[in-house]
DOMARTOR-860500 format. One line per 5 residues: for each residue x, y, z of N, C-alpha, C. Coordinates in pm, whole numbers. Layout:
BEGIN
X/Y/Z/X/Y/Z/X/Y/Z  ...
//
This chain:
BEGIN
3942/1718/5671/3802/1831/5666/3808/1904/5781  3758/1793/5875/3752/1869/6019/3817/1966/6115  3975/1913/6032/4029/1998/6094/4052/2155/6002  4010/2144/5862/3995/2276/5789/3875/2380/5890  3803/2284/5906/3644/2331/5950/3704/2417/6072
3765/2324/6158/3813/2385/6278/3881/2515/6258  4000/2530/6197/4056/2581/6184/3983/2751/6114  3891/2737/6034/3819/2829/5956/3751/2904/6081  3687/2818/6146/3566/2842/6296/3638/2967/6386  3803/2902/6404/3868/2930/6474/3945/3072/6459
3933/3094/6317/4040/3231/6263/3889/3343/6275  3785/3302/6254/3645/3390/6226/3681/3423/6343  3655/3354/6476/3606/3394/6553/3754/3494/6670  3852/3430/6638/3970/3550/6648/3957/3668/6571  3897/3661/6426/3916/3792/6387/3815/3880/6445
3664/3820/6473/3603/3880/6518/3628/3938/6703  3707/3902/6736/3735/3922/6887/3820/4050/6840  3899/4010/6773/4025/4150/6719/3862/4338/6693  3811/4249/6601/3765/4392/6557/3687/4428/6668  3609/4337/6778/3537/4410/6850/3625/4467/6956
3754/4397/6975/3844/4468/7095/3892/4555/7083  3895/4589/6900/3973/4724/6868/3830/4861/6878  3727/4799/6872/3615/4894/6900/3644/4986/7046  3585/4861/7099/3614/4918/7288/3726/4975/7301  3849/4936/7264/3960/5022/7323/3902/5178/7293
3870/5174/7136/3923/5301/7094/3780/5380/7147  3656/5323/7160/3573/5370/7263/3622/5407/7400  3713/5335/7481/3678/5405/7606/3855/5461/7567  3889/5501/7500/3990/5596/7455/3922/5713/7445  3813/5724/7372/3741/5849/7349/3700/5907/7458
3653/5794/7548/3591/5876/7678/3677/5902/7759  3801/5850/7732/3922/5939/7809/3899/6056/7810  3928/6081/7649/4006/6205/7608/3861/6326/7620  3863/6397/7709/3789/6467/7684/3745/6585/7605  3652/6630/7505/3629/6726/7399/3680/6654/7270
3715/6539/7256/3799/6499/7166/3666/6467/7049  3699/6432/6941/3604/6463/6812/3567/6278/6810  3485/6296/6754/3383/6127/6804/3463/6054/6629  3507/5912/6636/3584/5864/6560/3444/5888/6430  3361/5831/6432/3277/5853/6348/3114/5858/6396
3012/5837/6317/2878/5796/6340/2863/5716/6288  2723/5598/6419/2710/5509/6383/2629/5457/6256  2642/5368/6213/2557/5313/6079/2406/5313/6108  2347/5390/6068/2187/5368/6029/2134/5297/5921  2075/5193/5926/1993/5137/5847/1894/5241/5741
1896/5216/5617/1794/5291/5540/1700/5259/5579  1579/5321/5527/1421/5263/5541/1391/5192/5469  1300/5128/5517/1251/5009/5403/1149/5074/5278  1203/5073/5164/1106/5139/5045/960/5106/5105  879/5239/5044/751/5192/5061/681/5101/4938
764/5113/4830/745/5020/4731/713/4870/4748  809/4827/4860/785/4680/4905/622/4682/4940  544/4785/5026/395/4709/5051/312/4667/4920  381/4745/4821/274/4706/4663/287/4626/4681  369/4461/4684/345/4327/4619/326/4267/4771
288/4316/4880/297/4211/4971/163/4111/5001  109/4120/4892/6/4078/4837/35/3882/4804  195/3876/4773/268/3783/4734/295/3683/4866  286/3732/4960/310/3685/5108/228/3553/5096  253/3469/5145/224/3329/5225/258/3231/5146
130/3112/5182/196/2988/5136/106/2952/5023  157/2876/4887/25/2879/4767/66/2759/4745  -58/2685/4676/-67/2554/4581/-12/2632/4437  26/2544/4364/85/2605/4243/4/2510/4109  -35/2581/4019/-76/2457/3885/1/2519/3767
112/2424/3691/224/2466/3620/154/2412/3528  164/2477/3358/135/2467/3258/215/2508/3134  325/2448/3092/404/2462/2979/339/2441/2845  378/2582/2819/354/2585/2668/424/2494/2554  329/2450/2451/409/2334/2348/516/2410/2266
613/2322/2312/737/2385/2211/806/2282/2092  924/2283/2035/928/2206/1958/968/2099/2050  1044/2092/2197/1114/1987/2257/979/1914/2347  883/1979/2341/775/1944/2427/616/1978/2344  597/1920/2228/498/1946/2129/384/1966/2256
331/1878/2275/223/1895/2375/207/1975/2490  325/2036/2518/329/2092/2621/354/1990/2730  290/2000/2861/303/1951/2994/229/2041/3130  153/1970/3210/70/2019/3329/166/1971/3392  154/2041/3566/196/1971/3621/190/2037/3768
200/2027/3921/124/2115/4016/289/2145/4131  227/2228/4198/363/2226/4301/371/2343/4423  424/2368/4485/349/2476/4651/477/2583/4654  468/2670/4684/566/2751/4717/485/2810/4883  625/2884/4917/624/2976/5021/696/3118/5001
618/3238/5036/683/3360/5001/693/3448/5147  798/3513/5186/795/3554/5336/921/3682/5342  892/3752/5378/945/3877/5380/1120/3829/5455  1213/3869/5425/1335/3875/5472/1430/3990/5486  1576/3980/5486/1666/4057/5483/1601/4235/5569
1521/4179/5677/1442/4306/5786/1360/4394/5687  1296/4323/5581/1167/4369/5503/1244/4403/5390  1383/4419/5348/1416/4472/5230/1386/4394/5145  1340/4265/5129/1332/4182/5040/1255/4074/5067  1213/3989/4975/1080/3882/5001/1207/3759/4924
1193/3638/4979/1230/3509/4982/1118/3428/4930  1109/3341/4798/1023/3252/4762/1107/3139/4740  1060/3047/4805/1083/2872/4801/980/2806/4695  1050/2790/4620/934/2691/4504/982/2538/4517  853/2429/4531/876/2298/4504/785/2262/4351
845/2213/4278/689/2115/4189/802/1977/4135  753/1938/4022/775/1867/3941/763/1929/3798  850/1874/3725/849/1894/3544/876/1788/3455  847/1777/3337/912/1658/3273/1023/1597/3283  1129/1665/3360/1271/1636/3354/1256/1540/3487
1179/1569/3582/1186/1555/3755/1178/1631/3819  1162/1626/3942/1153/1759/4087/1208/1852/4046  1187/1924/4111/1228/2102/4083/1228/2169/4195  1292/2261/4232/1329/2346/4345/1372/2486/4262  1320/2564/4320/1381/2704/4281/1368/2806/4397
1426/2901/4431/1460/3007/4492/1484/3139/4464  1386/3214/4476/1384/3370/4441/1396/3443/4576  1482/3524/4529/1486/3676/4589/1472/3818/4531  1320/3842/4568/1305/3993/4529/1302/4090/4596  1367/4212/4553/1373/4361/4624/1367/4472/4559
1385/4571/4600/1317/4680/4520/1449/4821/4537  1481/4856/4416/1609/4961/4453/1582/5073/4456  1610/5141/4502/1544/5264/4539/1617/5371/4478  1739/5366/4439/1841/5474/4343/1778/5437/4188  1781/5293/4166/1696/5326/4007/1563/5295/3985
1527/5284/4128/1358/5286/4089/1300/5165/4041  1369/5088/4080/1342/4967/3978/1338/4840/4123  1249/4719/4064/1229/4569/4112/1351/4521/4081  1411/4411/4162/1548/4313/4124/1503/4222/4176  1536/4096/4055/1497/3965/4111/1638/3900/4107
1672/3797/4189/1760/3695/4197/1732/3551/4199  1728/3455/4054/1634/3346/4022/1769/3221/4041  1756/3111/4179/1836/2997/4131/1765/2874/4133  1790/2800/4094/1733/2652/4075/1799/2542/4042  1756/2403/4081/1799/2291/4053/1821/2250/3997
1773/2305/3839/1821/2258/3700/1913/2307/3691  1992/2415/3691/2127/2487/3634/2164/2533/3737  2232/2440/3830/2325/2453/3968/2461/2568/3932  2487/2677/4017/2563/2756/3967/2490/2841/3912  2466/2901/3825/2334/2960/3716/2307/3046/3806
2289/3193/3814/2175/3279/3826/2082/3393/3764  1972/3377/3773/1917/3450/3668/1859/3576/3733  1912/3686/3655/1885/3794/3733/1804/3894/3631  1691/3986/3692/1588/4045/3584/1544/4183/3701  1521/4298/3583/1462/4419/3657/1312/4445/3583
1294/4535/3690/1185/4542/3598/1050/4680/3689  937/4679/3680/843/4749/3746/704/4721/3742  644/4765/3872/515/4743/3916/420/4794/3828  347/4783/3787/229/4904/3756/70/4834/3743  -22/4905/3752/-144/4837/3707/-154/4700/3829
-104/4681/3917/-143/4568/3972/-63/4429/3901  39/4451/3879/133/4366/3722/271/4430/3776  359/4282/3840/525/4295/3837/563/4224/3705  638/4344/3651/682/4294/3532/839/4293/3539  918/4151/3530/1036/4168/3511/1142/4113/3332
1258/4162/3368/1306/4118/3207/1445/4106/3234  1490/4012/3179/1659/3992/3186/1678/3934/3054  1814/3835/3081/1883/3778/2963/1899/3642/3034  1907/3556/2901/1903/3393/2951/1997/3339/2825  2031/3175/2834/2019/3133/2755/1974/2978/2722
1893/2971/2610/1827/2828/2612/1878/2739/2514  1917/2622/2528/2017/2568/2405/2134/2636/2354  2199/2710/2433/2336/2725/2355/2275/2881/2312  2150/2912/2313/2163/3061/2206/2136/3134/2342  2121/3282/2307/2099/3394/2390/1961/3439/2365
1873/3485/2480/1713/3504/2476/1757/3585/2562  1596/3680/2540/1549/3785/2582/1456/3697/2726  1451/3712/2870/1296/3670/2922/1232/3754/2948  1118/3746/3016/1041/3846/3053/914/3746/3156  897/3822/3263/828/3754/3377/726/3856/3436
588/3770/3379/487/3886/3495/405/3813/3577  408/3878/3678/311/3824/3806/198/3912/3871  75/3848/3833/-86/3949/3851/-146/3920/3936  -192/4016/4017/-292/3959/4145/-409/3952/4098  -482/3837/4099/-621/3812/4003/-717/3861/4149
-682/3808/4255/-767/3837/4381/-714/3754/4514  -738/3797/4623/-662/3791/4761/-602/3670/4782  -673/3575/4696/-617/3437/4705/-565/3362/4593  -568/3467/4457/-492/3409/4364/-383/3525/4311  -323/3439/4205/-202/3514/4134/-153/3452/4011
-145/3491/3952/-107/3409/3789/50/3485/3744  135/3389/3747/271/3411/3671/283/3384/3554  362/3421/3458/359/3403/3320/467/3455/3275  579/3341/3205/695/3336/3174/687/3378/3003  753/3451/2923/769/3477/2794/941/3449/2749
956/3389/2649/1073/3405/2587/1107/3474/2414  1205/3539/2396/1226/3609/2271/1332/3514/2192  1313/3452/2139/1484/3405/2107/1501/3475/1943  1459/3553/1910/1511/3632/1819/1353/3644/1707  1268/3617/1756/1124/3599/1638/1035/3655/1750
1054/3698/1810/968/3823/1925/880/3729/2023  830/3761/2125/798/3696/2254/700/3612/2210  695/3505/2274/633/3380/2286/629/3308/2441  502/3263/2516/450/3268/2602/501/3099/2601  546/3081/2724/669/2933/2750/591/2876/2875
544/2903/2948/504/2889/3081/420/2978/3197  276/2914/3198/245/2977/3309/158/2910/3454  197/3022/3558/162/2879/3661/78/3004/3779  -38/2904/3792/-177/2988/3880/-111/2942/4058  -92/3081/4098/-85/3054/4255/-222/3042/4332
-255/2929/4385/-410/2969/4491/-331/2947/4669  -382/3046/4715/-347/3062/4846/-393/2951/4959  -313/2881/5005/-358/2756/5132/-450/2841/5227  -520/2774/5315/-605/2794/5357/-572/2762/5525
//
């Protein structure tokens, strides 16, 4: 195992050295040839979408109160607590959320990546958690009137279902997240999380 890691690290370093060396040689050759056309323009990162500022109120550290709605598997629902941290990432192109809490099945951790797609004018999110390792939940949506709404598809008890999540700013120190599911019988609320910003 150690040898494999050492080999991978060495190969990666060698590849980087070759690429860098090639660039330096090309640059040197270009400087020596007076009047030669440049090989290509330097990459310029795209500007941060203005839409990212619309949800800056989500940033920070939060305490969470979680309420699961009654369901066939949980007739009386459930209440628990958690916490999360939301921060800027990807050079401002996205937000990362790290969530920790409890559930009827034990401790729970989740990770959200949120960004804005300028081409499609849509918000896009990817969700990973400890309950479904290796599975990624993807959703797209809009931000209107202070509410971020994302929709996607998932599986529940082996059946495909539609998912809808909303996050609404209640005040500078509170926001509310709601999850809805449609198993073919219309939208039903399945969970509510009230976020209160830590002092």
